[in-house]
SEGULO-213196 format. One line per 3 residues: their letters; for each residue y, x, z of N, C-alpha, C. Coordinates in steps of 0.02 Angstrom, whole numbers. Each point is the difference from the previous one (the first is absolute). Layout:
A	Y:X:Z:Y:X:Z:Y:X:Z; ...
END
This chain:
MIE	-573:295:-539:-65:-25:22:6:-74:20; -49:-40:-19:-5:-69:23:-53:-3:54; 18:-30:56:-46:-7:56:-13:-74:13
VQD	-62:-20:-3:-21:-68:18:-34:5:68; 33:-27:51:-21:12:69:-30:-63:31; -67:-3:1:-37:-54:34:29:-69:-18
VCL	4:-12:-66:33:-60:-25:-47:-60:-3; 23:-56:24:-33:-65:-8:49:-48:-34; -26:-45:-41:43:-51:-31:-39:-64:-6
TYQ	30:-53:25:-29:-67:-6:51:-45:-33; -19:-32:-55:45:-46:-34:8:-64:40; 60:-28:-5:14:-62:37:-49:-55:-19
GAE	-31:-30:50:-47:-54:-11:-72:23:-13; -10:66:-6:-68:25:-12:-34:15:66; -66:-10:3:-38:16:60:-20:73:2
ARA	-20:27:-57:-23:69:-2:57:47:-19; -5:62:24:49:50:-18:-8:22:-73; 56:11:-34:-3:28:-67:-12:75:3
LSN	26:32:53:-13:71:13:-12:8:75; -46:45:17:-18:7:70:-5:74:19; 47:23:42:-1:67:29:-8:55:-53
VGL	42:-5:-51:-2:50:-54:45:59:17; -28:59:-5:39:61:12:-15:52:-53; 53:30:-29:-8:52:-50:67:34:-13
TIQ	-2:57:-34:61:34:-21:-6:16:-74; 57:0:-33:4:17:-71:51:55:-9; -21:54:-33:43:58:-10:28:-1:-71
LGE	56:34:-10:28:8:-67:-52:35:-45; -3:-23:-62:-45:32:-48:-70:-28:-1; -18:-43:46:-68:-27:1:-10:-52:-55
SIA	-61:-4:-25:-20:-52:-48:-54:-42:34; 17:-63:16:-42:-42:42:-15:-66:-34; -63:-20:0:-20:-67:-22:-17:-41:61
IAG	22:-63:0:-18:-48:52:-47:-51:-31; -61:-4:28:-51:-43:-29:-30:-46:52; -38:-49:-24:-33:-48:44:-9:-66:-36
ASG	-40:-42:28:-13:-66:-30:63:-43:2; 0:-53:-39:56:-47:1:11:-27:70; 62:0:23:16:-25:66:-9:50:56
SGK	-13:63:-17:-13:50:52:64:27:32; 58:-13:-31:63:23:29:35:54:-39; -22:14:-61:27:55:-40:74:-9:-14
TTL	18:-56:-28:71:-12:-18:42:-6:63; -27:-29:52:37:-5:63:18:70:26; -48:45:-1:13:69:22:52:33:-44
LRL	-5:-9:-65:48:31:-46:71:-25:16; 7:-64:12:66:-29:12:29:21:68; -43:18:46:24:26:64:34:68:-8
LNG	-23:38:-51:23:69:-6:73:7:-19; 30:-53:-29:71:4:-15:40:-57:30; -30:-34:49:37:-51:37:3:-68:-33
LRL	-37:-12:-54:-3:-67:-27:-36:-48:48; -44:28:40:-31:-36:56:11:41:63; 6:-34:56:7:34:64:-61:-13:43
PTS	-22:50:39:-60:-10:41:11:-49:57; -53:-34:19:3:-42:61:2:45:61; -37:55:-3:3:51:53:-12:68:-32
GRV	18:53:35:-4:66:-29:64:17:-38; 1:59:-32:60:22:-35:-18:31:-67; 46:-6:-48:-3:38:-62:64:42:-4
VVD	-8:65:-5:56:46:1:1:41:-64; 56:-2:-36:8:36:-63:51:56:10; -24:61:-3:45:58:9:44:-8:62
GMD	-31:-24:54:36:-8:63:36:-66:8; -1:-44:-50:35:-64:3:-49:-57:9; 12:-42:50:-43:-57:14:16:-57:-48
TED	-51:-30:-31:12:-53:-49:30:-63:33; -4:-5:66:30:-58:34:74:10:15; 26:59:-14:71:14:10:39:-25:-61
EQQ	35:-56:7:35:-30:-57:51:46:-31; 28:45:39:50:46:-27:-32:55:-44; -66:8:5:-34:52:-38:-39:-27:-60
VWE	-5:-66:-6:-43:-30:-51:20:22:-70; 64:0:-16:21:18:-68:-21:72:-17; 10:46:46:-20:69:-12:-75:7:-5
IRR	-37:-38:41:-74:2:-3:-23:-23:-69; 29:-54:-26:-22:-26:-65:23:44:-57; 53:39:10:19:49:-51:-52:56:-2
RVG	-25:20:58:-50:54:2:-70:-24:-18; -14:-64:12:-67:-26:-13:5:-54:-55; -9:22:-62:5:-46:-56:-62:-44:-6
YIF	8:-60:-26:-55:-49:-3:-6:-28:-71; -61:3:-28:-14:-30:-65:-47:-59:11; 22:-59:-19:-40:-61:11:-57:-5:-51
QNP	-49:-40:17:-58:-11:-44:23:-28:-67; 46:-47:2:26:-30:-62:71:27:-11; 10:41:-52:66:31:-10:55:-51:-13
DNQ	-18:-60:-24:51:-51:-12:36:-19:65; -31:14:57:31:-18:64:56:48:19; 8:56:-36:54:46:19:43:23:-58
LVS	-12:-25:-60:42:18:-57:56:-52:-5; 63:24:2:56:-47:5:53:9:-53; -2:55:-38:55:16:-46:-16:-21:-72
TTV	50:6:-43:-6:-23:-69:-29:52:-47; 2:63:18:-29:53:-41:-37:50:45; -45:38:-30:-37:51:38:47:50:31
ERE	49:22:-38:48:49:24:37:-25:61; 23:-62:-2:37:-28:57:-47:-11:60; -62:-17:-14:-48:-9:54:-9:64:40
IAF	-6:56:-35:-9:64:33:62:19:41; 59:-20:-25:62:17:34:15:-46:59; -31:-59:2:19:-52:48:-4:24:72
GME	-56:29:20:-7:22:69:49:54:19; 15:45:-47:47:54:14:71:-27:8; 16:-53:-36:66:-32:9:7:-26:71
NLG	-54:-29:26:2:-25:69:6:57:50; -24:59:-18:7:58:44:69:32:-4; 39:-21:-50:68:27:-7:4:68:-32
LDR	-51:18:-41:1:65:-34:56:1:-53; 27:59:-11:52:6:-52:-32:-7:-69; 41:-18:-50:-26:-17:-66:-35:60:-33
ASM	26:60:11:-30:59:-32:-71:11:27; -9:-8:65:-67:8:30:-47:-54:-24; 26:-62:-4:-42:-55:-24:-22:12:-71
RER	46:21:-43:-17:12:-70:-54:54:-5; 7:53:38:-49:54:-2:-69:-24:22; -2:-40:53:-64:-24:25:-32:-51:-47
VED	41:-43:-30:-26:-49:-48:-33:36:-58; 34:50:-28:-28:37:-56:-64:36:20; -1:26:61:-60:35:25:-59:-48:5
MLA	12:-60:27:-54:-48:8:-23:-28:-68; 46:-11:-46:-19:-24:-66:-46:50:-34; 15:65:9:-41:51:-32:-67:8:35
KLS	1:3:67:-62:12:38:-51:-56:-8; 24:-61:-7:-47:-57:-4:-5:-28:-71; 22:40:-49:-6:-17:-71:29:-69:-15
LES	62:-10:24:34:-64:-9:61:4:-46; 11:58:-30:62:10:-39:7:-51:-56; -55:-15:-34:4:-48:-56:11:-71:23
LRD	-7:-12:66:7:-67:27:65:-10:39; 44:49:-1:59:-2:44:42:-62:-8; 6:-28:-60:43:-58:-11:-39:-66:-2
RPP	-65:3:15:-41:-60:-2:7:-39:66; -3:-67:-2:-2:-39:62:-68:12:34; -1:16:64:-64:13:34:-50:-57:-5
HHL	25:-63:0:-47:-56:0:-33:-11:-68; 20:39:-51:-31:-3:-66:-54:53:-9; -10:42:50:-46:56:-6:-72:-20:18
SGG	-48:43:-15:-69:-11:20:-7:12:75; -57:-20:29:-10:9:72:4:73:20; -32:44:-38:1:71:17:70:29:-5
EKQ	37:-21:-52:70:23:-8:43:-24:57; -9:-62:21:39:-26:57:-13:41:63; -64:17:13:-15:39:60:32:69:-5
RVA	0:30:-59:33:65:-9:74:-5:15; 32:-54:-22:71:-10:14:12:-9:75; -43:-39:32:7:-11:72:-7:66:38
VAA	-49:41:-19:-9:65:32:61:44:-13; 25:0:-62:59:41:-17:60:-19:42; 11:-65:9:57:-23:38:-3:22:73
VLA	-60:-1:29:-8:21:69:5:76:5; -32:36:-46:1:73:3:71:28:-11; 41:-36:-37:68:23:-12:39:6:65
MRP	-20:-39:51:33:5:65:-27:56:44; -50:36:-29:-30:59:31:-27:-14:71; -48:-46:4:-32:-13:65:-44:58:21
AYL	-12:5:64:-46:50:26:-72:-27:0; -6:-67:0:-65:-33:1:2:-57:-51; -53:-6:-39:-3:-53:-50:-61:-43:15
LLD	12:-65:11:-52:-48:15:-13:-43:-62; -63:-8:-19:-18:-41:-57:-54:-49:20; 14:-65:-10:-46:-52:21:-42:-24:-60
EPT	-61:26:-6:-46:-17:-55:37:0:-67; 30:56:-18:45:1:-59:-35:-10:-67; -67:4:-2:-35:-8:-64:-42:-64:-3
SLL	1:-40:52:-47:-57:3:15:-54:-51; 62:-5:-24:18:-51:-49:4:27:-71; -20:62:-10:10:33:-64:-64:4:-41
DAL	8:6:-66:-57:12:-44:-18:74:3; -51:20:-37:-25:69:4:54:51:-17; 39:-14:-53:53:46:-19:53:6:54
GRR	21:-57:27:50:0:53:-25:38:62; -64:-9:17:-29:36:57:5:75:-11; -19:22:-60:3:72:-14:70:27:5
EVL	49:-39:-24:70:22:4:21:10:73; -15:-50:42:23:4:69:-40:53:39; -65:6:-13:-39:50:35:23:71:-18
SII	22:9:-62:26:65:-20:63:16:40; 41:-50:13:61:10:40:-19:18:72; -47:-37:29:-21:13:69:-28:70:6
AGL	-41:20:-48:-30:67:2:54:54:-3; 51:-11:-42:54:48:-4:40:4:64; 13:-58:30:37:-1:63:-38:34:56
AED	-66:-7:-1:-42:29:52:4:76:1; 20:30:-56:7:72:-4:67:25:26; 45:-47:15:67:17:24:0:2:76
SSC	5:59:29:-5:7:72:60:-29:37; 53:-18:-36:60:-27:33:-5:-75:13; -52:-33:-27:-6:-72:7:-71:-19:17
AVI	-9:-40:52:-66:-27:17:-11:-63:-40; -60:-9:-27:-18:-59:-39:-55:-38:37; 15:-62:19:-48:-41:36:-10:-64:-40
HVT	-62:-12:-24:-8:-60:-40:-62:-39:21; 9:-66:0:-55:-47:14:-38:-11:-64; -66:3:3:-41:-11:-59:-69:-27:18
QFP	-29:-38:-46:-69:-25:7:-46:40:-46; 28:41:-44:-40:34:-51:-27:66:26; -67:10:-1:-28:63:25:24:61:-38
EEI	12:-7:-66:25:56:-39:69:23:23; 40:-47:23:67:17:26:-5:32:69; -46:-25:40:-11:31:66:-19:73:-9
ALA	-42:14:-50:-25:68:-11:55:48:-18; 56:-25:-28:55:44:-20:42:23:59; -4:-35:57:40:17:58:-30:59:38
ERV	41:34:39:-24:53:43:-29:-29:65; 26:-57:20:-18:-30:64:-6:-75:-10; -47:-31:34:-7:-72:-5:-4:-31:69
LVL	36:-55:8:-2:-40:62:-35:-65:-17; -51:-17:39:-36:-62:-11:12:-47:59; 19:-61:-16:12:-52:50:-56:-52:-3
EAG	-21:-23:58:-48:-55:5:25:-48:54; 15:-61:-21:24:-52:46:57:25:43; 45:38:-31:60:23:35:-7:65:38
SLV	-60:28:3:-11:63:36:-9:58:-48; 25:58:18:-9:59:-41:-69:29:16; -45:-4:-49:-70:20:13:-19:66:-33
FDG	43:25:-45:-14:64:-32:66:33:-18; 3:65:13:59:40:-19:-27:69:-19; -8:12:-65:-28:64:-22:5:7:-75
CPL	-39:46:-28:2:13:-72:-45:-49:-38; 15:-15:-62:-40:-48:-38:-74:19:-5; -16:64:-9:-70:18:-8:-40:-16:62
DLF	30:10:59:-35:-19:62:-10:-76:3; 50:-37:-22:-6:-73:-1:-57:-22:-45; -2:27:-61:-49:-21:-49:-71:24:15
SSA	-7:45:48:-67:26:16:-41:-48:43; 33:-52:27:-36:-47:44:-4:-68:-32; -57:-14:-31:-10:-64:-35:3:-59:48
SDL	-27:8:61:-1:-55:48:70:-19:22; 42:51:13:69:-14:20:38:-33:-57; -8:24:-60:34:-29:-57:-16:-74:-7
KRW	-64:-17:5:-21:-69:-6:31:-43:55; 0:26:62:27:-38:56:75:-12:-8; 35:48:-30:72:-5:-7:22:-32:-66
GLM	-49:-22:-40:17:-34:-62:24:46:-55; -22:63:0:21:50:-49:-59:22:-42; 15:34:-56:-51:25:-45:13:73:-16
RPA	-53:35:-22:8:68:-24:28:-2:-72; 36:53:-20:23:3:-70:-59:3:-48; 8:-29:-59:-54:1:-49:-20:71:-17
AMA	47:47:-1:-15:69:-17:-50:31:48; 2:-19:63:-46:27:49:-71:-26:-11; -6:-64:-19:-66:-28:-14:-30:32:-63
IAD	42:11:-50:-24:33:-61:-21:71:15; 40:34:42:-16:70:18:-68:3:35; -15:-49:43:-64:-2:34:-58:-5:-50
ELR	10:-42:-51:-52:-8:-51:-9:64:-40; 55:34:-15:-5:62:-37:-36:54:41; 14:3:64:-35:48:43:-75:-15:2
ADG	-17:-64:2:-71:-19:0:-35:21:-63; 38:7:-55:-28:24:-63:3:76:-7; 22:33:54:1:72:0:65:32:-22
RVV	50:-40:-12:65:28:-19:36:27:62; 40:52:-9:37:30:55:69:-33:2; 12:-41:51:64:-34:8:23:11:72
PRS	59:29:11:24:13:68:4:-64:42; -14:6:63:4:-58:45:72:-25:8; 48:42:-17:71:-19:8:25:-47:-54
VAT	-40:-11:-53:21:-42:-55:8:-72:24; 60:-29:-13:13:-68:23:34:-43:-53; 27:32:-53:34:-38:-52:-33:14:-67
LDE	13:-45:-48:-30:9:-67:26:63:-34; 63:17:12:27:62:-30:-36:61:29; -11:0:66:-36:55:31:-71:4:-26
LAL	-31:-58:-9:-69:-2:-24:-3:27:-72; 48:-19:-42:0:25:-69:7:75:-2; 43:27:43:8:73:2:-64:34:24
AVS	-32:-30:52:-61:30:27:-55:-1:-51; -8:-54:-37:-53:-6:-49:13:46:-60; 63:5:-21:15:42:-57:-12:74:15
GDD	3:17:64:-11:70:20:-72:14:20; -42:-51:-5:-71:7:20:-42:11:-62; -33:56:-5:-41:16:-58:-69:-31:3
G	-14:-33:59:-67:-29:7:-8:-59:-45
END
């Protein structure tokens, strides 16, 4: 469990707090989206969760370990993997295969275990045909898949993703979202990702909304999307599928209120004889 205990953070030279009195807990197996307008503190909160940033006051505790304890930082970062917005910022090896093995080498895993995990990640993330390619020659979506594979190979308990699709084209977004959806079904790993896209928020089980550094919403996406006034105030939008579903209902079509994604909408419409 990750515990964020009444955390405040003020950057050096800044007058306003980047985060103010934030408190929450994250359990294994949760799928969480962190949303909010630009500058609301989303990335700052994400970086606090594995000790890349330290709070000005309050505590962040990962499985009983305080992120301010220098002797525990390495173990915390092993348990809490981090995927940056731009994968080029964390790809360091000459081939995809070596990139996936890099973190495990730093952990001191034996070669047999590393080989097994590399092959597992290549298969799970559909990277087998790219194993000998230089990562910096890949497409944006492929690079993000490699970055995710390299972190997952170290078997973190929590996976943090900072707007992992914001720099990608439509194909790359679909590739990465498919990975996130698959990870969200794995109860052994919590997935926490920062996003501005309403369709991505809808895929999470839980959403945290930040406004000017304060946690203003902690609940399920459908509850978030039900309040148009709150969404507007927080700089967020409803998914396009929900707006289309409203129009279909106005025309007399039967569409469940739970529909929030285009895939769900397509299924609902295909099963509606109206």
